[in-house]
N, C-alpha and C positions, 0 to 999 in steps of 0.2 A: 466275575464277581464270587469270590469265595461261599462256599456253600456254609450253611449255620444248622447245623442237625439238630440243636435242640429245639430251635424255631419251628422244622419239619416234623419233629415229633409234637411238639405242643399243637400244632394244626391238625396233624392226623389225629392224636387224642380226641379233641373238640369235636371234629367229623364224626369216631368212630361212636363219640358218644351220643350226638345226634341220630346218627342211624339208629341204635340201639333203641332210642327213644320212639323212634318210627316204628319198630317192630312192636315193639310194649302195648303203642296205642293200638295198632293193628290187630295185635290177638285180642286186646280187651272188646275193641268194636264187633269183632266177627265171634267170637266164642264165649259171649256173656253169659246165657243160659241157653244156646241152642234154638233159641225160639226166633224163625225167619218170617215171619208173618206181617201183614202190613201195619198192625197195632205196634208190635214192637219197633218197626220203622219210624211210623210216627212217635214214640214214645222217646225214642234217641236222638230223632230231631228236637221235639220239643225240650231236652235237657241240653242240648248243645245249642240252641237258639239264648235258652236261660242263662246259660253259663259265657256265651260269648257276650250278654249284653249288661251281665253286670257289672262292668268297668265304665260303663258308658253314663252319659250326664242325663240322657234323655231315654230312660228304658223302655217305655211305653212305645215310645215312637219304633224302636229300634225292634220288640218284638213284633209290634203288629206290622213293619213292613219286610221282616224275614218270613212270619207265619202267612202272610198274605200272596207270599209268591206262589204258595201249591207246593213247594218243593217238600220232599221228605228228608232230604239231607242230612245227616249230620256231621258231615266233612264243616271245621273251621273254615278251609280255605276256600271252599264254594260258596259257604256262607256270606264270607267277607265280599265276595264278589256279586251277590245275590245284593247284599247292602251297598254295594256303589251302585250297581245298573237301578235299584228302584229310588235312588237319591238323584240319579240322572232322569229317570221319568219325572218324579215330583217337579224339578227345576224347570224340564222343556213344557210342562202342561203349567206350572206360574206364567212361564214366559207366553204363553200363548192363550192367556184368560184374557177374551176380547171383551167381554162385559163391564170387567174394571177398566181395562185401557181404553175404550170408547170415552168414557166419562174423563179421563186424565188428558186424552189429547185434546180438549176443550182450551186447553190453555197453554200459552207458548212455552213456558217453563216446563208443565206437564208433558207436554208432547217431546222434549227434548232429553228429560230426564227418561223418556220412556225408551226412546232412542239409543240411548246408553245402556238402559237396564238390558233390553235385549242382547246387545253388544256383549256385555257382562253377564248374561247368564248363559251365553254360548262360551264365553272362557271357564265359567266354573263347570258346565260340562264337559270342555273338553280337558280340563285337570282330571274330573272323575273318569272319566275313558281312558286317558291314559294311566292313571291309577290303577285301574281295573286291568289292563294290559300287559303291565309290569308287574302286578299282582299274579297275574295269571300263568306267567312266565318266569316264575322265582327261580333265582339261579343259587344255588348253598354258597358258591365260592365270591359271592358279589354279594350276601345277605346286608351289611350295614350301610352300604352306597343303596340299596334296595330302597332301605327302610328311611333313612333319610329323604330321596326322594319323594317317596309319597307320603310322607309328614310335610314337606315343601309343600308338594301339589294339594294335597287336602287342604291345608292352609290356604292357600292360595284361591280355592275355590269358597273356603267361609269367608275371605274376604271379598271376593266379586262381588258375593249376595249383599254383603253388607255396604258395599259400595254403593249398589244400585239403590235400595232404600234411602241411603244418606242422599241421594239425587232427589229425592221427592221432599224433601225438609222444606224446602221453601214455594211447594206449591200450595196452593191455596185449600183449602178443605183437607178431607179425611185422606189425602192421598196416600201418605204416610205411612198411615195404620193399615190403610188396605194392601199396602206392598208387603207391609210387615208380614199378615196375618197370610197373603198368597205363598211368601218364602219361608212360614214358619217352620213346616215340616220338612221343606229342602233343606233348611238350615240345619234342622236339628239330626237330619239323617245325614248330612257331610259331617257334622261333630261327632256324631255317633262311629261313622268311619274312622276319624280320625283318632278317635280313643280306641279305637281296635287294633289298628298300628300301633299306637304307641304301646299297648298293652303286649305286643308281640315284642317288641325292644323290652319290656319287661321280663319276660319270660325268658328270652334270651341272655340276660344279667343274670337272671335267678340260678338259670342251669349254668353259667360260666362261659356263655357264647359273647356276650359283651362285655367290654370294661364299664367300670364305674367312673364318671369323671373326675371322681375324688381321688383314685386310688390309682386309676390304672390307664394304659393306652388305649384309645378310642375305639380300634378297630381290631377284629378277629380276624379276620385276612386281608391284611392291609395289601398297597401296590407292591410292597417290596416281598410278601410272603410268597404272593401269585407269582412274582416273577422268580421266585426260586424253584417253584412247582413246575410253571410250564417253559418255563426256559427264555423269559423277553429279554431284552438288554433292558440296562438298568438307565438309558434314556429315551425309552419309549414314551411317549406323549400320551395322554387321556384321548378316549377316542375321538372328542370332538376339536381336540387341540392338534392340528397338522405341526409338522415343524416350521414351515411357513411362518405360521402365529408366531412361534417362538421367536422366529427372527425379527419379526415386526415389532414385535415390543422391544428388544433389547437393540435394535439400529437405532442410527440417524434416520431422519426423514431422507436424508440425499440417498440413502442405500435402497428404499423402500419401492417397490414397483407395484405401481397401484394399478387395479384392472380398471378404474375408470375415472375421471378429471372433470371437477366440477370445477367451472372459474367465470364471474362475473363479467370480466373482460371478454368471455369467448377463446380467450386459448386454451380451453377444454376440449372434453366432449360436448358439455352441457352447460349452461349457465343458470341453472336452477339445482337443488337437493332433490326436491319433487320428480323432475324430468329425468333425473336419475334413477330413480328409485323404481318409477314406470316401466323403464327399459331393464333395469336389474331382473326384474322379475322373471325375464323373457330368457335373462343371460344364466343366470346363477346355476350351474348345477346342482340341483339337490340330493343328488345319490352319495355325493362325496360330502367330507366334511371341510374341506379347505375353505378359509378366509377369504371372503370377498372384501376388498381395500377399496371403498370411496375416498379418493381423495379431495378435499373442498379447499380451495385456494383460499386466499386470504381476501376477506371482504367481508361486507353484512348483506346476508341473505334475510330477506323479508319473507318470510313464508311459515306456515303450519304444515309440521313434517310427520307422518308416522310411520314408522317402521313396523308393517305387520307380520304377527307370528310366526307366518309363512317364510320369513326372510331371517333364516337363522346363519350365525355363523358370519356378522356382517361389521366389516370396521370402518368407523367414520376418523377421519386421518386430515386435522387440518393444520394450518400453519402457525400457530399459536393462540393460548386463550382468549387473548385481547384482539388476536388478528382477522382469527376466523371464527364468525360470528352468526348464528342463526337467531333471529328474533323475532317478535309477534306481540300483540297487545290485548290477544282476548281476556274476558275478564267477568265476573258475576254481576258487576252492578248495570253491567250492557245485555243483560241477558244471558249467556253462556252459563254453564254448570261447571262447578270447579275443575270436573273430569276433564270434560272437554277445553277445559282453556288452557293445555298445555300447548306450549309453542312444539316444543318436541316429544313426541311420545314412542317409548322403546317397548314394544311387544314381542321381538324375536329373540329368543333364547340366546346366550352365546353370544351376544354383542359387545364389540370394545369399542371405546373411544378415546382418544390423544389428541391431545394440543387444540382443545374446540372448546367454544364458549356458548353456551344458551341462554337466551336472555326472554324474559318478558316486560316488555317497557310499558304496561298499563297505568302504573304508578300507584302509589299508595291508598289514594281516593278510590280507585276502582275494586278494591278489597280483593276477594280470592284469584289470582291470577299467576299460573303454574309455569314457569320456565320449561320443566324439565319433567316428563311423569316415566317412570321406569315400572313396566309391569311386565319383566322377564327374567330367566334364572339364567343366574352364571354367569354374570357381567361384569364389565371392569370400566372403570371412569379414571382414565390418569393425566394428570395435569391438566385437567379442565374446569371450566367456570361456570356457575350457574348464578346469574343475577336475575332479583325482583325485589319484592316486598313481602307482600302477604303470601305465603304458601310456595315459595320459589323451586323447593324439590319435592315430587312427589314419589318418595320411593317406597313403592304402590304392593309389589308383592316378592316373592321368592330371594333367590341369594344374589344380594350386591354386594361389590367391591369399590372403594374408591380411596385413590391413593393421591397423594399432593395436589388437592383440587381446590379452589375457594368458592365457596357460596355464600351470598349476602342476602339478607331479607330483613325484615321488622316481626312479624308476628307469624309466628309457627312455622319456620323457613325452610325446616325439614321434617317432614311429617310422613304417614303412612304405617303399613302395615308389613313392610319385608323385612326379612332378615340381612340388615344391611351393616357394615364396617365401614367406618372411615377412618382412613392412616393419615397422619401429615398434612392433614387438611386445616384451612383457616377457614373460620365461621366467621362471616363478618356482619354486625350489629348496624345496619342504616339508620337515619334518620326516621324516624316514624310522624305521624300526624302528629299535632298538639295535645289531643287528648287518649294517647296512645302509649302502653309500654309492650317491650320487645321479648319476645320469646323465640329463643333457638329450636327446640325440638316438641313436636307433637305426636309422639309414637300409638300407633291406634288398633293395639292386640286387643281381639274380640274374646278369644279362646284361649283358656290355661294351657293347653296343649298345644297351641299354635308355638313353634320355635322360630318365632320371629322377634323382633325386637332392632332397637338400636345403639350402636356400641361405637363409641367414639374415643379413639384411640393415640395417642399424641397430636392431639390438634389443639388447634391456639384458638380460644374464645375471644374476638379483639374486636373495639369500635372501629365504625369506618370515620375517618377525621370530622366529616360534618354530625355525626352523633356526640361524641366526648363531651362538647359543651351542654349537652341537654341530658345526661346519662343521669342526673340526680331528680331530674323532673321526669323524663319519661324513662324509667327502669327498666333493667334487664334482668331476664331470667333465662336459665339453664333450660326448663321445659316445663310443661304441664300434659295431664295425661287427656289425652281425645278420646280414649273407649276405656273399659273396666277392667283389663290387664295390661295398660300400657308397661311399657319396659326398655328402660333407657339406662346404658352404662356408661360413664364417662371416667375412662382410666389413662393415666401417663400424661395427661394435658398441660396448659396452660390456660388458665382463667385470670383474665385481666381486672381490672378496678373498676371495670364498667358493669359488674354485673353484681346482683345485690346478695347480701350476706345471708338470706333467707334461701337462696338456691332457686327454689322451683316454686312455682304459681298454680293454686286450684283452679280447675277448667269452670267449677261452678257448686259452690258452697261444697260440701263433701265429697263430692261424687269422686267416687274411684280413690280415695286418700289410703283405701285400708286394702285394696285389690293390688294397685299400683305395683311395679318392682324398679326402684332406682337405688342405684349405688354410686358413689365415687370412690375410685381409688387411684393414691400414689399422684395425685395431682399437685400442680404448683401452680404459684404464680399470685399477685395480692387479695384473689378473690376464691383463691382454694380451699381456705380455712373453714371447716366444718363447725365449728362449734356455735353457730348461730344459724344453723341450718333449719327449716321446719322440721318439725316433730313427728311427723305423719309414721303412722303402721307401716305404709309401704316403702319410705326410706331405709333402705339397707346398709349395714357396717360390716361388712365380708374381709374374713380372711383370703389372703392369696389362691390356697387351695380353690376358695368357690368362686372366683373371679376368673382363675382359668379357664373355667367354661365357657366364657365369654371372648376367650381370645378368637382371632380368626382362623386358627389351626381344628379349633371344635366347635366354634358354634354356626360358620361358613361350611364346616367341612371343606376349607379351604386349601389341605395340603393336596386335596384330589386335583383342583383345577386351578388354582393361582399361579403356583412357584415355577411353572413350567412355561407359562407365557413371558418369564422373565421380566417383569412390571417387579419392582420394588415391595416387595412384600414382608411382613416382618409376622411367621407363623403364631408366636406367644407373646410374651410381654417383651417391651423394648427396655426398658432401663433395668437396674439391678433392683431387687425387690428391698421394700423398707424393711428396718429392724423392728421387731416386736417390740411395741408397746404393751407393757403389762395392763397399762389405764386402759386401755380401749375397751370396749366391752360389746361383743361381735354379735350382731342379729341373731336370734334361734333359728336354724335351719328348718323350717315349716315344709309339711310336703308339698304344696303349693310350688316350691322354689322348683322342683324337679320334675313337677307334673307333665312338661313337654319332654322329659327323657324316658318315661315310663316307668321311675324311680317313685311315685308318693308310697310312703309309709304306711299310711293308713288307709285302709280300704274304702271306709265311709268318706274319704274325702273325695272319692271319685264321684261319688254322687250328689247331684244338686238337687236338695231338697225343698229348696226355697227357688223363686224366678229371680233372676239377676235383677238390680236394682232398677227403678223406670228413670229414663232418658231424663234430663232436667227439662224443669217446665220453662215455655218461655212468658217474657210479658205481652200483652195485647199488642205493642209496637212491633213485636217480632223479636224484641234482644232481650238478653239475660237480665235478669236484675243483678246489679252489681253491688248492692250497700253491703255487702256483706265483704267487701274487699277494702281495701286503704284507698284513699283518695285517686292514686294515681294507675291502679291496676285496672286497667281500661280497657284490655280487648275484649268486647262481647261476641257472643258465639253461639250460635246452635252447636248443639252437643253432638247431632248425628253427621251436619255435613262441615266440609272441612273448614277448619278456621278463618275465619271470623267475619260478622259485620259492625261496622262501627261508623258514625258520623264523622267524615272527613273533609275536609279543603284542599286544596291543589298543592303539590310538592314537588318541584324540582329536582331531577337526578343529577347526578355531578360526576365529572371523570375522575374515579379517585381510586381505583382499582388495581394500579401496576404496584406500587408499595406493598401491596399484600400478597404477593407472590410467594407460594409454598416457600420456605426455608428448604435446604438441604436436611434430610436425617441420618445422612449415613454416618454421622460424630457419634448415634446412638447406639448402632447396632454391634458395633464390638463388643460393648459393655453390656450387653443385653441379649443373650443367647436365648433362643426358643426352649422352654422346658420340654423333656423328652420323658416324662416318667416310667417305670419297669413296667412291663405288662402282666398282667396276672390271669391265671384261669383257676376259678374254685369254686367247684361246683357247689350249688347251696340245697339245703334241705328244705323241707316243709312246704312246697309249693300249695299255690291256691289253685282251687278247681281250675280258672282261668287258665293256671301257668301249666297245669296239667294238660289240659286240654291242647295248649300251641305246642308244647315238648313234644307231643306226638308228629308235628309236621316235620321238623327239621332235626 
């Protein structure tokens, strides 16, 4: 590879700038007025704490958690580590509160919710712990990747705690409120930790260390930059992607050599997926990052499958999305909470699935029934199929990429709080029960700084043949807001005439209509016209430069981990950008739009002066009052638990999916190269006290 002197100079210049900042901060700290007694240490510590907490939403909790540690440190890095540890302790204490749990365990649903909550608390603690470990070993040459990881993991910790609370929604009595109170401080501490890390991004942007998504390249030290410095080859894989994995995704199945084979007919190593997973634990070498391939032969496997977090770098390979199928029928009506209804749950990072189907066959009358739950980071689903009715795909946490998949359902059949991008997928609306309408998405972003949302790009929103005749009675919508800051972007997609002109549906009355973030960009099809869309404050009209941050390269940090697997991938826009229309009035860019990037312009917007709006109330019968909706907007739902409970009758499933296999998208690639804006390194003046504080670290 040829050297690029200008790029090297730019990197060295930025590193020099950061080094100078470190020296200045060190001098300021050590040479203030020459006073080195304990009072001066305490004063410096208090000042650092106040500065660190000024950008958090829960400032009192922030100050209390840091001062109660007994540390007199004024080092912001050490203080953030203390904040992580305080949050871990708080969540662990909440999970071990036997007084509250003793009462809850008397109810069967409460007992199951409690078991799920303990598991979720452990996962939240794990996210905080790995955030602490990564922050403790901060590497300046990988600063943006580290910050991206920290933000997505801390976001996961928030989501796990929220999922714990959701599980108590249908438990009789005041269990939900008690659980909220137990986790209140832990949730606030985790949110504060995310605010601190996001603030560091803001600092680096202010001093020119990171690019603004509107004008610059995302990365200070990109993979190519580091290659030039340390001499790696251009084809070197990321740390978790071995060369074998790259070949797995670009090769035909005949060329892939699996590590183990599952076959119902006995021709493989095992006859069930679970039997194979139990043995993989003893076989897999956790010391390396090589992909372990589990080939699952054609057949219907009736079992509940959980890929635990300890099983990383695992691949499920099937014989085709309609030939190899894992199916189950756990559901809410029969007593299982939504989180536990998943037929397949993926919890191990760097998981890949190819040519396989996931199904929950419980039926519409059983309400929430998840086919696939994904609670793992940097996962890929390629040419897969997820079939169900309500809550088919639970895109729960972290970074997820779906390519050429088919996802079918009725109500909220893609939901969760991950950062997920769907490309070239078919989203198929199935026939619901008589009193139900259909909703594709229900995104669950709880905190403005969470870098999460659902992005559907070059997808097809289409009806199942059985649904089409009832489309004017059982109406279909693109989505609704499950949580306060729900975020969904639909771009470059086909929207069939089965969808309502209004586009979007409220969750309950005016809940989240001002705080959600929904946008449609450059779509096509009969129902893509936005003239008659709902006019909520949260519905945005965005120009291309603001939509670009939701393309896979930027939103998922996708160029870091997806392309080198050789799965079909578009990092930027797929189609040519539309011509500018002078009649289009774009939504003003408010600070909240980029708060998860650390780019809020108004400091006051960081501080939550009022509590968030209360959760929508339920009627005495446990369902929401739907009189505010028109006659057919029927999905009645608990705001906190996953979508939703409705009186229902039996409905038979039909074998309909084959016609909806994803169409090839290669025709679009040549005309739509990914954007690659020029990099810029422009130091900014007038740093805030928070920015000055952190400019001394790097």
